[in-house]
N, C-alpha and C positions, 0 to 999 in steps of 0.2 A: 552596211551599218547593222548593229544588232537590232532585232525586232523586240520592242518593249513589251509586246503581248505574249512573248514566249517565256516559259518557266525555265529555271536553271536546274541542272542535275542536283538531286538531293533535296529540292524543295518539297515541303509537305503540302499536298493539295487534297481536294475532295472530288471524288467521282460520285455524282449523285443521279438518281432517277427522279425526274421532275414531271409532274402531271398537273395541268391547270395551275402552274406557278407555285405548286406546293411540293416540298420534298417528300418522295415516296420511299426512298431508301438512301443511305449515305455510306460511302466507304472512304476512309482516310487512306492515303497512299503517298509514296515517295515518287518523285519524278526521276526516271532513269534517262529519258531522252525526250526532247520536245523541239520539233522542227515544223515548218509549215506543211511538210509531207507526211509526218508520222509522229505520234506520241507514244512513249512506253512508260507505263506506270507499274509500280511494285506494290502488291498487297501481301503481307505475310503475317504469321502468328504474332499476336500482340496488338495489331492495328485495331483502333476503335471504329465501330460502325454503329449506325442506327438502322434498324430493320423493323418491318411490321411485326407486332407481337403475335399476330395470327400466324405468321410464317414460323416464328420461333416455336410456337406451341402446337400448331396444327398443320404444318406444311405438307404432311403426307396424308391428310384427311380433308379432302376438298368439300366434304359435306359440312365441315365445321368452320371452314374459312374460305371466303370467296374474295380473292385479291381484287378482282376488277370491280365488284360491287362496292367495295370500300374505296378503291382508288377513284372511281368516277364520281363518287359522292363526297370525296375529300374527308372521309371519316377514318382513314388509316391512323392507327396509333402506333408510334414508333418507340422502340425500346433499345437501350444500348446493348451492343453485342461485341464481344472481343473475338476477332478472327483467330482461327486455330487450324492446326493440322497441315494445311497446304500453303505453298508459296505460289502466287499468281504473278505472272508477267503479262500485263494487258496491253495489247497493241491497238491503237486507235488511228484511223485514217480519216481525213476530212470527207464529209458527204457520204460515208459508207454506212449501210444499215446493219453493220455487224462489227464486232470486235473479235480479234484472234487472241486467244489466251494460251500461254505456256503454263503447265502445271507441274510442280515438283512436290513430292512429299518432303516437308520441311525437316523432319527428324533425321531422315536418311539421305536426303538430296537425290532421291530416285526420281527420274523424269517419268511422269505419269501419262503424258500425252498432251494433245491440243484440245481446245474447246472453242467452238464458235458460238458466240452469244449474239443473237439477232436483237438489234436495238435501234433506237432512233439515232441519226447522225448527231454527234456531240456538238454542243455550243460551249464556247469558253465563257467562264464566269470569273468574278473577282476571287473566288475560292478554288477554282480548278476547272472542272468539266461537267456539264450537265447533259444527260441523255435520258432514255427510258427503256428498261428491259421489256422486250416484247414476247417473253416466255420461250419461244422456240429456240432450241440449241442443237448443235451437233457435237457428239463426243468422238474424238479421233484418237485411236490408240497409237503408241509409238511406231507400230508397224503399218500405220495408215489405214487399218480397218476402222470403219466408222458406223455410228448408229445415231438415229434421231433421239432427242430427249424432249420431254414436256410437250408433246404434240397435242394431248388432250387439253392441257391448260391453254395452249395457243388457240385452239378452236373455241374454247370457252370464252376467251377474250374477244375473239371475233364476233361470236354470237351475241355477247353482251353489249357490243358496241364500244367497248373500251379500246380495242385495237381497230383502228380505222381502216377502211378498205383501201385507201391510197397507200397506207403503210404496208398492207398485205401485198399489193402490186410491187412495191419496191423490194420487199423481201424475196419475191419470186425472182426478180433480176439478181438480187444479191446471192441467192442460192447457186445460180449458174456460175457466177464469178468465183465463188468459193470452190465449187467442184472443178472448175477449170484450173484454178491455181493448185488444187490438191493433186489433180491428175499429172500436172507437169512437175510436181515436187519442187516448184520454185519458191521464192520468198513468199511468205514467211515459213514455209515448210522445209527449209533446208537447215544447214548447221549454223546459221548466223548467230542464233541466240542460245543454242543448246549448252554451250560452255560458259555462258555469262553467269556471274554470281554477284550478289549484292555487295555493296561496300560494307566491310565488317564493322565499320564505325557507326553505321546508321542504327538509330534506335527506332522502335516501332512508332508510327505516327499516331497522334491524338487528334480528337475533334476540337475545333475552335468553338468559342462560345456562340458564334453566329452561324453555326452549321446549317440552320434551317432558313436563312435569309436568301431568297432566290432572285432578288432584284438588285 
């Protein structure tokens, strides 16, 4: 029988970062696939988002914006942002401390590579999926060369207490899983999604009025 908790292809959902029951960032997305084993979400230019205004204006100057200081004190102020430039296919698996993301340049359809976003395991909500970005990332080129990203921010989050030590322990396990998968070139680092393209009839998703309601 169909699972009533699963979303249908084409549904508009929210992928949110939630800390202390408050939205810390919000992405609107289209559902590409939703099964008990895996969820695929599409974010592409035109999608409405809510992001910290400090990130928009000072993301590359940490002396002017401290994400975790604002997050842990619930003083983040969110501002509407329209997604641009790249098309993201976000793959979520239950209980995993990371998401695997395929990235294409939207204007040219050029595949830019893979991106590992370390985050809390998602929870299903009335509006979609809630998680929390834990800063640390891996950028993987199409030829599978890789580099770490945002390691300083990750360490800052740990030192501030925003990123809990039990989360850090889980990320250490997740790192090994990611590198094992990458070494084997198995799913999701094979050709299963490389030729996938969005439904041309889909319009960019918008935010609902209750995008900030987390209960």
